[in-house]
Structure formats: C-alpha cells, structure tokens
N, C-alpha and C positions, 0 to 999 in steps of 0.2 A: 504494500500500500504506500502511496506517495505521502511523504511528510508534508504537513501544511506549515510552510515557513513564510507565508505572506504576512505583511504587517501594514499598519495604517500610518500614513505620513500626512497628518492634518486631515483634510477632507478626502485625500486620495488613498486608495488601497493599492499597495504594491503587491502584485501577484507573484506567485512562485516562479513563473517563467521569466519575469523581469529580474528577480534575484539571481536566478541561474545564469542569465545573460551577463549580469554584472560580474558574477564569479568567473565565467569563462573569459571575459575581457581582462580581469585582473590577473588571471592565470597566464594568459598570453603575454600581457605586459611584463609580468615577473620573469617569465622564461626568456623574453626578448632582452630584458635588461641583464639577466645573468649570463646569457650566451654571448653578449657583446662586450663583456668585461674582459680585459686582459687578452685581447686578440693576439695571436702569435703567428709567426711565419710558418712554423711547423705545428699545425693545430693538434689539439687533443681529441678525445672521442666526441665530446659535446660540440666543439667547434666544427668538427668534420661532419657531424650529423646535420647541424644547422646550415652549413654551407651547401651540403647536398640537397637539402630541402629548397633552399633559395635558388640554387642552380636549376633544379627541376622545374620550379614555377617559372623562372625566367625563360627557360627554353620553350615552355608551352606558350607563354605570352608573346615572345618574339616570333614564334612560328605563325601566329595569327596576325600580329601587328608589328612587322619587322622595323618599320621606320619610327614608330612612336611607342614601342614596347616598353622601354625604360621609363617613359612618362607615366604609363598606366600600371606599371608593375606594382608599386606600393599599394594601390587600391585593390587590385585583383588578388595580389598575394595575401593581403590582410583578410579579404573576404573569404578566400579559400581556407585559410588556416582557422578562421573563426567557425566556419561551417563544419569543418571536420571535427573540431573539438566539441562544438555544440551538439552535433548529431550523435557523437559517441558518449555524451554525458548520460544518456539514458541507460547505459550499461551499469552505472553506479546505483546500488540499491537505495531506494527512497527518493531517487531523482528521476525526472523526465526530461527529455530533450526539449530545450526551449523552442526549437524549430517545429515542434508539433503544435505550437500556438500560432494561430493565424495572425495575431497582432505582431508577433516577432517577424514572421516571414514577410508580412506586408511592409514592415519598417525596412527590411533588407531590400525588398523590391523598390521601395521609394528611393532609397539611396542610389540604386542603379539607375532609376528613372531620371534623377537630377544630375547624375554623373555624366550621362550621355551628352546633354547640351553643354555642360561645363567644360568637358574635355574638347568638344567640338569647337566651341568658341575660343578656348585657350590656344588651340593649334591652328585654326583657320581664320579666326576673327568673326565678329558677330554677323557682318554682312554676308560672308560666304556661308556661314552656318544656316542663317535664315533662308538663303536662296535654295537650300536643299529641300525645304518644304514646298517650294514652288516648281520643282523639277519632276518630270519633264513638262508639266502643265500646271498653271495655277489652280485648275479645277480639281487637282488631286490634293490640295491643302487639307480639306476635312479628313480625307482617308489617311494621310500621314499623321495627323494629330490623333485620330482614333487608334491607329496602329501602335502609337507610343503608349497609350493607356491600356490597350488590350494585352500587349505583351508584358507590361508591368503586372497586371492582374494575373496573367498566366504564371508568371514567375512565383508570385506569392502563393497561389493556390496549389501549384504543382508540388512545391517543397512541403507545404503544410499537409496536403493530402497523403503524400507518400510516407512521411514520417509518422503521421497519425495512424495510417493503416498498418505500418510496420510494427508499431508498438501494440496495437490491438491484436494483430495476428499472433505476435509472440505471447501475449497474455492468454489468448484463447487456447493456444497449443499447450501452454503450461497448465491451464485449468483442466484440459482433457488428459494430457499425458503425464501430468505432475512434473517431476524433475528427472524423468527417465531420459529426456533428450535435451539437456541444457546446452551441450556443445554445439549441435547444429543450429540451434536458435541463436546462440551467441555469434557464431560465424555469419549467419544470415544478417544479423543486425549490423555487424561491422562492415560487411561488404556493401549492404544497401546504404548505410550511412556515408561511406566513402563515395559511392556512385552518385548519390543525390547531391553531395557537396561538389563533386566534379561537374555535374550537369549544370547546376545553378551558376557556378563560377565561370564555366565555359560559355554559357549563354550571355552572361554579363560581359565577358570579354569580347564576344562576337558583336554585341550591340555597340560597345565602345569603338571597336576597330572599324565596324561598318560605318558609323557616323563620321569618324575622322577621315577615313579613306574616301568616302563618298564626297565629302566637302572638298578634299584635295582634287578629286577628279573633276568636280564641277568648276572649281576655280581655274583649272587648266583649260577647260572648254571655253 
C-alpha cells in the first residue's frame, strides 16, 4: 500500500506525486554535484560511469540535431535522466512513480511545448520562427497551432497512461499470483520504465530538432 506522505502548505495540499518529484530532483542534483567534484584526467569508477552516460545522451542528441545538438543537450539530457529515475521510483516499496500522475506528465509536456519556440527563436530569430507557421501557406496557420497543442496533449497522456497501466498490471499479477513471480514483474517494470523514458525524451528531441531545422531551411529559401 502506498504511504500517504502528502501535506498541506497553507490552503494548498501537496500531493505525494509532487513530493516524489521533488525527491527525484534533489537526488539528481546531489548525484550531479558529487560526480562533478574533483574531476580527474584518469577518472575513477563514478566519473567513468557519468561520462559514459553523458556521452551516450550526447551521441543520441547529435544524431538527430547535429548542428544544434550541444545547445539542446542540457535540456534533453536532464529530461531523460529525470524520466528514468522517476519511472523507476515505483520499484521502491511504499512509493509510486510520479509519472503515473497526469499532472506531472502534463507539466513535463508543457515544458517541451514552451521549449520548442524558445529554442527556435534562440537559433533562428523571432521573424524566421514565426514564418514557419505560415509555410507553405498562411491558410495552414490554424493547423500548425492545433498540431502544437495536440502533440503536447499526446505526450502527457501517453506517458501517464503507460505508467499507470504498468503499475496496475503489476498489482493485478501480484494479487493473482502472490509473490511467486516477482522477478518477471520487476524486469517488466524496469524495461517498460526505460522504454517510456526513451520515447518521451526522443519525441521531445524530434520536436526541438524539427523546429530548429525547419526554421533554418525556411530562412535559406
């Protein structure tokens, strides 16, 4: 059973998913701080692991956005790491993944929603970015705007639905089979959590790269 660790902050009630999200952010901040202390030319185990993770994320980002990969790397890398840890938090007894809460996944989707025009304007300028919505015809402006909102909604619902269904399926299996099959359920949770984090981060990366590159192509024309 999930531990009720929500609390009231004045007129606001801080739900358990928010507390878990804060905990994940503090954990990532602490690990980032510890792993960047006393960097050496010949790294130890921790520095080697961290450098391997960063190199893997950087390679994935540069493969999609080679010209602006280093610009969007901090955002996409942070998003990926947060999603991986947040999705795996549900493996800890008494906790649930914050990404099974629609409000959390919606907040992540909103971050992606605003990051697309921010990076587009930063790299191509406001005029070139706004021109994208009028290409190839001004008549398509409403459809471009609708697509921005629909894909944001799809991001939020996809992650929420998959994580919620994963935990519900694991709970049902445990209720039926007891603890006779904990290892397969554990492996399923880990694999699905990693897959969902990868999909969300990759879609965000594609949206950012598509906006930046489309503005560059339009400006050339």
